[in-house]
N, C-alpha and C positions, 0 to 999 in steps of 0.2 A: 880791309881799310877803315881807319878811323875817320873821323868827322870833326876835322877840324875848326870850321866855321861856332865859333860859341866859345868853344873850347879852353882859352885869355879869360872870360869872365869866370869858366868856374873854376880856376888855378888860382883870379886874384879877391874873391868869395869865397866865406864858408860855408856852408851843407847848409848847414845847423836845420840836421835830423831829427825830428819829432814823433811823434803817433798820433800830431791834430788832428788829422782825417777823419781819423774815428775817434776824436774826442765831438768832431763837427756833427760827426753821424749821430754818434751816442746822444749827443745835445739840444736832435732833431724828434728823438725818441725822449728826453725827459719832458720836452717842450712841451708837448700833450698834456701835460699835467702842468692847465694854469692857472695852480690856485683857486680856484674858484672852486672849493673845496667838495669836490667831484674826484677825483683822484690821486693816489701813495703814493706813488714811483717817488718825485720829489722827495719824501719824508720819508723814502727806505738808503736813500743816497746819502742822507744828511744823519740819520743811524746808524748807518754801516759808520762813515766818516767818522761822528763822535766817538766812535769802540774805540777804533784804533788805531787814533792817536790822543786817545786821552793817557795822559800821564801817571794813572796813581796807580789804575786796574794793574795786576800782572797779567805778563802775556798767556800763561795759564787765565789766568779768568774774564779774559778780552775773547781768546778762543774755546770755550765755556760756553762766553752767548751767543758770541756768534759761530756758533755752531748748532745751539737753542731756536734762534729764527729762524735756519737757513733744515732748519732737518722741519721746520711747521709750513708743510704747505710750498715745497723750495722752486715750483717749478711760478711759484708769483714774489716768489724775490729778486725779482724783477734789477731794483736798483742793484743791491748786489751784485749781481753776478757778471751785468752791464761794466762795475768798476771793475772786478775781478779782469771782463778783458783789457781794459783799459792798461790798473796793475802789468798786467801782460804784455799784451805791445810797447812798454815803457822800458820793462823788462828788457828784452828783443834789442832797441835803439839803441838801450847801456850796457849793455852787455851783462847785466847780473842773467840772466836765464843761462847762461854756464856759471856755475855753482865753482868759487875758489879751491882745488885744492893742491897741498903742497905736493903732489906726484903731479897728478896728470893735468891742474890745468891751473897752475901758481901764477902766472902773471892774468890781469882781469883781463876778457873777452873784449875784441873791439868790436861794433857793426860792420864795422869796414870786413876784420875778419869772419864775421858769420854771411857776410853776402859773399867772398870772395869761396868762403865753402860750398855752400850751396850753390855756385853756379858752379862747383866743380862736381858738384855729388852729378847734374844733368849733361855731363859730358861723359861720367865711369859709366854707365850706367847702360844709354847706348851698346859704347865701347865695348864693357861686357857682358847683357844682355840678350842684346839686339831689339830691344823696345824702348818704349819714353820714359820716361827715369817716374811718369804718371804713377804705373803701370806698377813699380814697384811702392808708389802712395810717394815716392819721393822727388814731385812736383814745389816750385818754384811756395805753388799756394799751399804747402803741409809744410814750412817748413818757416810758414812766413804771412799765413794769407791772414788771419787777421791784421794784421798789419796794412799790406796791399786791401783791405775789406770788400774783403771776401764775401762779407755781410748782406752787404749794397747789390749781386750782385747773380745772376743763375746762370748754365750753361740750353734750360730749356725754356720753356713756356710761363714752366710757375716762379710764384714774383721769390723775390732777394726773402731769405727772411729778416731782415729788418723789417722789409715795405710786410709781410706778415704780424708780427711784436702789434708794430703800431699799429694796424688792423683793429686788432684787437680789443690795444687801447686805450681806441678812441674805439670806439666801440661800447666796453665799460661804462667808459668816461659819460657821452653823450646817453647811454642809455639812463646810466646814474641825476642825469639833470634834469631828461624829461622825468623825472620824478616828483622833480621840485622839493628833492632835498630831504622827502618824504617816503622812497620804495625805500623798498628791504634789500637791494642793491646801494642807493646812498645813502642812508646808515651802517652799510658793510664796509664802503671806505671809508667813512667822517668814524669808525669806530680804529680801521686801524691807521686811519694816520693819526689816531690821538694819542692813541697808543706809544708808534711811535716817536711824536716827538713828548709828550712823558721822559723816555733815556732815554731822551738829546740832551730833556734841560734835568736829567736830577744829572748824569754823567758830566753837565756842565759845572755841578752844585760840588765835587766828591775834588775834594782839593787834599794835600799829603798830610797832612792830618788829620784825616777823616778816620775815622773808628766806626769798626761794627755797621760796614755798612751795605757788608753780602748779601744783610737779606732782603732789604731792600732793590738791591738790583735785579734780583734771582725773581720778586714778586715786578716787577715790570720789563725783569726781559722775558715771562714766562706769559703777565698780560697781551704781550704785541703777538707771540706768536698763537697763544690765544685765536684774536680775532683776525691770527687771521687765516687763520682754521675756519673760525663765523665767514670772510671772504667769502672762500672757494667753495661754501655750502649758496652763498645768495649768486656766485656768477651763476654757475652751474644751470642753475633756476630762476636766474633774467635773463638770459644767452641760449638763443638758441642753437644752433647745433649740436659741435662740444669744443666751447671751447679751451675746458682746462684740457683735454684728450690734445689739442695741439696747442699748445703756452706749454706742455711738458716736453715738448716732442725739442718744440725751437729750444731752448734749453737743452737738451739732449744735445743737440749737432752741435752749439754751442761749446758748452764743454767738452764734447768730441774733435771739436782740431783747436781748443786749445791741450788736446792732454795730448794730440798728434804729433803741433809742436811741437813742447816739450820737449818729447819721445825724439822725437828727428834733432833737436839744436843740438840737449847732452850727450846727445850715445852719436854725433855725426863724427867727432873726433874718428872712433877706433870706425868706425863705416869709413871714412873713409882709407882711412889708414887698412882693413882689411880690402879694398877691392883693390888699394893700390899695390898691392905688396904681392895680390892672386898672379896679375895684369907683368908683373917684375918677373915674380916665378912662373910664370906664362911664355915666357920669349929667353926666358936659361934651352928653347928645346931650341933653336936656332944652333947652337953649341952639341956635335955630335957627342961626347963624356960626358958635357953638364944633363941633355936625355938621355941617356944611359943611367946617370945615377939617379933622373927624376925618375927613371921607371919598378927604381930598388925603394927609396924612404923613403916613398911619402906611404900610410898602410889603406888610405882613402881609395878604391880601386876608380873611382870615376878618376882621379888625378892621374892613378896610371896606365888607364886609357890609354886618357888623350895623352902622353910621352912616348909612348908604345905605338900607335897609331901617329904619330905626325909625318915619319914622314913616310907613308901612302895614301896619306893625305893633301899633303902639301905638293906630293906628285901631278895632285890630281887640281889644283889649280892653276889656271891658264885662264888669262884676264878676254882673250876671244870668250870667250865661252856664257861672259855677262850678262844676264836679262834680270830686265821684272818680270814679263809678260808671258806666257803662251806665243802668244803674236812673235816675241819680242827671236821668242828660242825657235821658231823656226824659219827664219827669215837667217837666223847666225846656223844653226841649219844649211839653209841652203848655200850661205858665203863659204862657211871649211868644209861640204863638197867643191868646189866652184874656184880653191885656190886651191886641192888637192887634185886634181881632175879629173872630178869626175861630177856622173857616172862616166866611166870609160871608157862603155862599150854600148851602144846605145841597137846599134839594130839587130832584131834576135837573129836573123833572118843569114849571117856571118858566120858561123856551126863555127870558126875554127876560134872565132872572138872567143865567142861566147866558152867555147871550149879552156880554150887560155887564160881566161877571167875565172875560172870554175878550179883552176891549179891555187890561184893566189890569196882561195878564199879560205880563211884557217876552219871552220867546219870542215873542209873537204880531206878526207883521209887522201892521196892520190898517189899513192902505193901501185906500181904496175901502171898506172893510166903511158907512164911515152909507150907503153907496150897493147892501145887500144885507140882504132879513129877519133876523130871529132864527132862523131857520131855514137859513140859506145864511150866518149867522155859524159857526153850530151845524161847518157843514157842515166851509167850509177851517179856519176851527183845527183839530178833525182832520184834515186834512189834514196844517195843518204841522206838526201833532206826534207825525206817524207812525200816529195811530188807524187803525185801517181800516171803513174808509164802507163797501166794496159788500158789498150784500146784509142792511144793519143798520139798524131802523128811527127816525126823527127821536128819540125815547125812546132809544133807547138808546144810542143816540152823544152824547147830552145826560147821557146813565148818565154813560159813561169818559170824556166831556170832566173832568165836572165830582171826576169821582174823579184824570184827572189830574191835574190844576192848584188839587183841594188838596193831593196831596202834594207836587207842589212846593209849595205855601205851605208845606210841613214843609221838606224838603229846604232850601229857604231858609236857616228856622234853622238845623238843622243843620250849614248849611256857616258859619254866622257863629260859632254855639258853636265849629267846629274851628275855625276861625282864632281867638280867643280863646282855646283851648288851645293854641295851638302859639307863638301868642307871648307866652304865658304860662312857656311848657318852656321851665329852662336848655338849650341846646344847642352 
């Protein structure tokens, strides 16, 4: 049942979806660069924007410049990959993360459609696989985690990714500041900031009628890349531990998350169709003729086996046998025994009752039992069930036989319960 309180206010107002929460988190990291001359982060954001927004450079020139810069210590291109996350989440909100395609996706996808598909997957996977969607790398955060600020949270005692990144950037800034501008680290950050700014300034001067600027562009890009390589060494020398390894790991985690989301979102239509089709095919087993057909037309042996065994497995299903734990199992067996009037014989000294019960035991061949006394029936039944008879009184034999048969009754019900669980377990 839906919650009605506040629903009217939703209907009367546009949700105005955006990735602002992520942008706020990125801005907090960006603010570590105080523009006091000891960090390079803001200049990276400016440089990335200047290249992408330039109206004179061709797309090839932009791509070449971005690739050269990114290949120069990619783990230090923090402004670049943080901007990439913002662009990625914006594409989820506006639906452009799903490419337009004349056949597969002729109309622009909406954010609502994306969320509805994610919701559908959360229900389909448990139904088909018997596991949470997260076990198949298809949880909500496996589709839209960046938009859900996954980098600000953690499932264990470790620090969130953005917290780790902020800590290292703060350490770089504070270590450079402590040098009073004369340390190797301070000189390295200043050089990176200078070359980034030089590139931005140059791009601002390029006009539509400009000619022969490629060489200057290359020089500016190469200078920025070279200074970044130098800074990489200075950070390693100035900071304790292994900050470069940590920065590399952070970037790899971010890229892996973005890549997973892109893959899941762009392939979600086909994924849902495949799951839904398989559910529909499986439902055909309810009709006998179609079930017979489905034992023949699939070439996959697992499909054939499902339909061939369907009737037998269905006969094993019984709601009364539904159980979650071993203790539940024992109580269910007790209940079924009681409902079946078992144990029907409890007094081992009642040889007639014990002998009569042995003739109802499916394991015992009762041929010619009508010619035997109750005592002889008990002895013969013990022999057939492998119960030792030598040097034992009839009373002892009756006790052993009755115990064996009562346990067998219990074992039969346990077997039926196991068959039910097996038929009801996804495999």
